[in-house]
C-alpha positions as CSV (number, residue, x, y, z in Angstrom):
1,M,128.0,148.3,45.1
2,T,125.0,150.4,44.8
3,G,122.7,147.5,43.5
4,S,124.2,144.9,46.2
5,R,123.3,147.4,49.1
6,K,119.6,147.8,47.5
7,G,119.6,143.9,47.4
8,G,120.8,143.7,50.9
9,R,118.4,146.3,52.4
10,A,115.6,144.2,50.5
11,S,116.6,140.8,52.0
12,A,116.6,142.1,55.0
13,R,113.0,143.5,54.8
14,A,112.1,140.3,53.6
15,V,113.8,138.3,56.6
16,R,111.9,140.7,58.8
17,L,108.9,140.2,57.3
18,L,109.0,136.6,57.1
19,S,109.8,136.3,60.8
20,A,106.8,138.2,62.2
21,R,104.3,136.9,59.5
22,P,104.0,133.8,61.8
23,W,103.6,135.8,65.3
24,P,99.8,136.2,64.7
25,L,99.4,132.3,63.7
26,T,101.2,131.3,66.8
27,I,99.3,133.5,69.1
28,A,96.2,132.1,67.7
29,I,97.6,128.8,68.2
30,A,98.7,129.2,71.7
31,A,95.2,130.8,72.6
32,T,93.7,127.9,71.2
33,L,95.7,125.4,73.1
34,G,95.0,127.4,76.2
35,L,91.2,127.2,75.6
36,L,91.5,123.6,74.9
37,I,93.6,123.0,78.2
38,Y,91.5,125.2,80.3
39,T,88.4,123.4,79.2
40,A,89.8,120.2,79.4
41,T,91.0,120.8,83.1
42,T,87.5,122.7,84.1
43,S,84.9,120.8,82.3
44,L,86.0,117.1,83.8
45,P,85.1,118.3,87.6
46,Y,81.9,120.4,86.6
47,L,80.7,117.0,84.6
48,I,81.3,114.8,87.5
49,S,79.7,117.1,90.2
50,S,76.6,117.9,88.0
51,P,73.6,116.5,88.8
52,T,72.1,116.9,85.4
53,T,75.4,114.8,84.3
54,D,75.1,112.0,86.6
55,P,72.0,112.2,88.5
56,H,73.3,109.2,90.9
57,F,76.6,111.0,92.0
58,G,76.8,114.5,90.6
59,A,75.3,116.0,93.9
60,L,77.3,114.1,96.3
61,N,80.6,114.6,94.0
62,D,80.0,118.3,94.3
63,C,79.8,117.9,97.7
64,L,82.8,115.9,98.2
65,S,84.8,118.0,95.9
66,R,84.2,121.0,98.5
67,A,85.0,119.2,101.2
68,L,88.4,117.2,100.1
69,P,90.5,118.8,97.1
70,A,92.9,116.8,95.0
71,P,94.7,114.6,95.7
72,R,92.2,111.9,96.1
73,L,93.3,108.4,96.4
74,G,89.9,106.7,96.5
75,W,86.5,106.9,97.0
76,A,83.5,104.2,98.2
77,V,79.4,104.3,98.0
78,S,77.2,103.3,100.3
79,P,74.9,100.2,99.4
80,D,71.8,102.4,98.3
81,A,74.1,105.2,96.8
82,S,72.8,107.9,99.4
83,R,76.3,108.1,100.5
84,A,79.8,108.5,99.3
85,A,83.4,109.1,100.7
86,V,86.6,110.0,99.2
87,Y,89.9,109.8,101.0
88,G,93.1,111.6,100.7
89,P,96.7,111.4,102.3
90,R,95.5,113.2,105.4
91,A,91.8,113.2,105.2
92,V,88.7,111.1,104.5
93,A,85.1,113.1,103.5
94,V,81.9,111.6,103.4
95,C,78.8,113.4,101.9
96,G,74.8,112.5,102.2
97,P,71.7,113.5,100.8
98,D,71.7,116.6,102.9
99,G,74.5,117.8,101.1
100,V,76.7,118.9,104.3
101,P,80.5,117.5,104.3
102,T,81.7,115.5,107.0
103,R,85.8,116.0,107.0
104,M,87.6,113.6,109.2
105,D,91.5,114.3,109.6
106,V,93.1,110.4,109.0
107,A,96.8,110.0,107.7
108,G,97.6,107.1,105.4
109,A,94.5,105.9,104.4
110,L,94.7,102.9,102.1
111,A,90.9,101.8,101.7
112,A,87.5,102.4,102.4
113,T,84.1,100.9,102.0
114,F,80.5,101.2,103.4
115,A,79.0,98.1,105.2
116,G,75.5,96.8,104.7
117,D,74.0,99.6,107.1
118,N,75.8,102.6,105.2
119,R,78.3,102.8,108.0
120,L,81.6,103.9,106.3
121,W,85.0,101.7,107.1
122,V,88.4,102.7,106.4
123,S,92.2,101.2,107.0
124,A,94.4,103.9,107.7
125,G,97.8,103.7,110.1
126,G,97.7,100.3,110.5
127,R,94.3,100.1,112.3
128,L,90.7,99.3,111.0
129,L,88.4,102.0,111.8
130,R,84.3,102.6,111.7
131,E,82.8,105.8,111.4
132,E,80.6,106.5,114.8
133,R,79.0,109.7,115.5
134,G,80.8,111.7,112.6
135,A,84.0,110.2,113.9
136,L,86.5,107.4,113.0
137,R,86.9,104.9,115.9
138,P,89.4,102.0,115.6
139,V,87.9,98.4,115.8
140,G,91.3,96.8,115.7
141,D,95.0,96.7,114.8
142,F,94.8,95.5,111.2
143,A,96.2,97.0,108.5
144,P,94.1,96.0,105.1
145,V,94.7,96.9,101.7
146,S,91.3,96.2,100.4
147,L,87.8,96.3,102.0
148,S,84.6,95.4,100.6
149,G,81.0,95.6,102.3
150,H,79.0,92.7,102.9
151,A,75.2,92.4,103.9
152,G,76.5,92.0,107.6
153,G,80.0,94.0,108.0
154,V,82.7,94.4,106.1
155,L,85.6,92.2,104.6
156,A,89.2,93.0,104.9
157,L,92.3,91.8,103.1
158,D,95.7,92.6,104.0
159,E,99.0,92.1,102.1
160,A,99.8,88.8,103.3
161,G,96.7,87.1,101.9
162,Q,94.8,87.4,105.6
163,L,91.2,88.0,104.8
164,V,88.9,88.8,107.6
165,S,85.1,89.0,107.7
166,V,84.1,91.5,110.5
167,S,80.6,92.0,111.7
168,S,79.0,95.8,111.7
169,E,79.3,95.6,115.4
170,G,83.2,94.8,115.2
171,S,83.0,91.0,116.1
172,V,85.0,88.8,113.7
173,L,82.7,86.4,111.7
174,G,85.2,84.5,109.6
175,Q,88.7,84.1,108.5
176,A,90.4,82.6,105.5
177,T,94.0,82.9,103.6
178,V,94.5,83.9,100.1
179,P,97.9,83.5,98.5
180,G,99.8,86.4,97.3
181,A,99.9,90.1,97.2
182,G,97.9,92.4,95.2
183,A,94.8,90.3,95.4
184,R,91.3,91.8,94.3
185,L,88.5,91.7,96.7
186,S,84.9,92.2,95.7
187,V,81.2,91.4,97.0
188,G,78.0,90.7,94.6
189,A,74.7,91.5,94.6
190,S,72.8,91.4,97.9
191,G,76.1,91.1,99.6
192,T,76.2,87.5,100.5
193,L,78.9,86.1,98.0
194,A,82.7,87.5,98.1
195,A,85.2,86.9,95.3
196,V,89.2,87.1,95.6
197,L,90.9,87.2,92.1
198,D,94.6,86.6,92.8
199,H,97.2,86.5,89.3
200,G,94.1,84.5,87.3
201,V,93.0,82.2,90.1
202,L,89.3,82.9,91.4
203,R,88.1,82.1,94.7
204,V,84.6,82.4,95.7
205,F,83.5,82.5,99.8
206,D,80.3,83.0,101.4
207,A,80.8,86.7,102.6
208,R,79.8,86.4,106.0
209,T,81.4,83.4,107.2
210,L,84.3,83.0,104.6
211,A,83.3,79.3,103.9
212,P,84.9,78.6,100.6
213,L,82.6,78.1,97.7
214,P,83.4,75.8,94.2
215,A,84.0,78.1,91.7
216,E,85.7,76.3,88.4
217,P,85.9,79.3,85.6
218,P,86.8,77.9,82.3
219,C,90.2,79.4,82.0
220,P,92.6,82.1,83.9
221,V,90.4,85.2,84.8
222,S,91.8,88.6,84.2
223,G,88.7,90.3,85.1
224,L,85.3,90.0,86.9
225,W,82.1,92.0,87.2
226,W,79.3,90.8,89.4
227,L,76.1,90.7,87.8
228,D,72.4,91.8,89.0
229,A,71.7,87.9,90.1
230,P,73.8,87.6,93.5
231,D,75.1,84.3,92.4
232,R,76.2,85.2,88.8
233,L,79.7,86.4,87.6
234,L,80.7,87.9,84.1
235,I,84.6,86.9,83.6
236,G,87.2,87.7,80.9
237,C,89.9,85.2,80.3
238,A,93.5,86.0,80.9
239,P,95.6,88.0,79.7
240,E,93.3,90.3,77.6
241,G,89.8,89.7,78.7
242,I,89.0,87.3,75.6
243,P,87.0,85.4,75.3
244,A,84.4,86.3,78.0
245,F,81.9,84.0,79.9
246,T,79.1,84.4,82.9
247,L,79.7,82.0,85.6
248,D,76.3,80.6,87.5
249,L,78.1,79.9,91.4
250,R,74.9,78.1,92.3
251,T,75.2,75.4,89.6
252,G,78.9,75.6,88.6
253,T,78.0,76.1,84.8
254,H,79.1,78.8,82.5
255,A,78.2,80.2,78.9
256,A,80.0,82.4,76.4
257,A,79.4,86.0,76.5
258,P,79.5,88.6,74.3
259,G,82.2,90.4,75.7
260,T,83.5,92.3,79.1
261,P,83.3,96.3,79.6
262,S,86.8,98.2,79.0
263,V,86.8,99.5,82.6
264,P,86.4,97.7,86.0
265,A,83.0,98.4,88.0
266,R,81.4,97.9,91.2
267,R,77.9,96.6,91.3
268,L,76.1,98.2,94.6
269,L,74.7,95.7,97.1
270,G,71.4,97.5,97.6
271,R,70.6,98.9,94.1
272,A,70.9,97.3,90.6
273,L,73.5,100.4,89.9
274,Y,77.0,99.9,88.9
275,V,80.0,102.7,89.9
276,E,83.5,103.3,88.4
277,G,86.1,105.8,89.5
278,C,86.4,109.0,87.3
279,D,89.2,111.8,88.6
280,G,89.0,110.4,92.0
281,F,85.1,110.2,92.6
282,P,82.8,107.9,92.1
283,C,80.4,107.7,88.7
284,T,77.6,106.0,87.4
285,A,78.8,103.0,85.0
286,P,77.0,101.1,82.3
287,A,75.8,97.9,83.5
288,P,78.1,95.0,81.8
């Protein structure tokens, strides 16, 4: 009986020791995970808004982050990279070289872009809005889901496939129809040519008049990147972006390319600079 009691007490002490030993390790692991989470959640905004990390957009993003905290649904950059905007469910914020943000209360923003004159345009609440004296004023009752600036104004594409070119003053310059919802709209260097990519089909237009231009890619297209030459595109074939080709829209010819970037990027109209989205902000992207 004595021996079994001693054994029982010894076993109980062993259990207590075993159960106690992992606690310091568990606490250390929790502290390490907490540090990693803290670092991940605090370093990304810092990197995005640091001028030393992103010399083109760091200062602008710092200004935008103060003007419009998350959630941010989209962003836009002016053709010369001097201004940037972000929008959320209920507001739009704009920042420029002076670092002073402008916040405009606008509900339901769907898209934003800058025209060739660096003026902001926004689609919100079933209307197309244009920046005027620090406010957004309606230009017309049109609800684009995609906007892209061109040299003389903006292109606006609605969910039904109606594509409209609007001048910087607000007049209609051209119209076209593209089939299907979910098409992707983009404008190339210098803002003279535009492309609409819809389920592998590539259509090219004069950005101002929307006159259709011939474009014959060698395959269905999964993604495109405008190159520095205004009439040249880099495309990846559907469904996985392989193989890749460059298209010369002037001559109608194509040539094999080594590959395409892993993420989408926009080429600015007025500068040889590429931009990609990161955590709701614009960031400098490598050239394709």
